[in-house]
N, C-alpha and C positions, 0 to 999 in steps of 0.2 A: 535407255529411257522406256518411257510409257509410251501405250498409247492412250489417243484422247478422244470419248466419245460423245456425241451431242445425245443430249434422251430429252426427246419433245413430248408432249400432250403428259405433263406430268397435272396427278393433283395440285389444289392450289395451297394444299391441306401436305404436303409431302417436304419431310425435312431431309437433311444432309443426311443423318443417320439412317432412316429408312432408304434412301439411293446405296449409299455401304450396302446396307444390311442384301437389300438384293440385289446386285452387283456381285457382292462377296463369294454368292454359292457359284461362280463362275471364272471364277481367279482373284488376283490381289489388287486389291482397291488402294494406287496411290492415294487421290481424292474425291472426293466427291463435293460440287459446289450447287447449291437451290441457285437460280436467277431471281433475285427481289426488285423492285423498284426502290430507284434512288428515294421519293418521297414519300410511299405510302409503305413502304417494307413489306408490303405483298408479297406475293411468288410471282413472277411473271409466265407462271407453267413448262420453262424450260429449265434442264441445268447441261453440270458437267463432269460426263464421270472420268477416272485416269486410271488406266488396268498398269503391271507392272510390265507386261509383255505383248508383243501384235497376236498371240496366238490366244492366248487370253481373251485382248478387245474384240476379238472375229469370233469366239465361241457367247460371247454377251452379244454383241450384234446378231448371232445368227437364233438365242435360244429369246433372246427378250425383243427385238422390234417383233412390233402386232400383238404384243401382249398387253394383260389387263394389268393396270391398277387403279384399285378405288371406282373401279368403272369408266376407267379410262384408258383408251389402244396409247399404248408408247411409242414411238418412234423413236429408232437408236440406229444412229447409222454412227461415223469417222467422222470428227470435228473438224472442218476446212481452219485453216489457220484465219486469224482476224482482220477482216481487209483494213488497211491506216484510214482513220478521220480524216477529215480536211476541219474542220475546227471551224467552220464557217458560221454557224449559229445565226439567229436574225439580225446579228449586225453587220459583220467582217464576213469575208470573205469572197464576197461577190464584185462585177466592176467599179462598183460606190463606191465602197470600202466602208466604211461603219459611219458614213452620215442618212442611212439607211431612206434618204430619196426624197430630204427633204433638205428645201432651199432657205438657211440661214440670213438670208439678207432681206 
């Protein structure tokens, strides 16, 4: 099992291929993903890279955290597990349920 890294401060034009190339200098890259806005498709400025071993992940963190990519300072650290989402949204999850506070009568 590999080690997943969070990469913040990515240029908005960064691609998964560039991310893979950048991290490949420090070990085997299992996967690289740039997170994009689901409506516009534009990069959100961060992504995740999975390295094949914890040692390679630590080497990448040491080498790349604080480094520059296209004039932007990168933040590289170990990714935290994703928090479970409540799924509340606009009309659900609250104490009033799905009526959104409107009186229908």
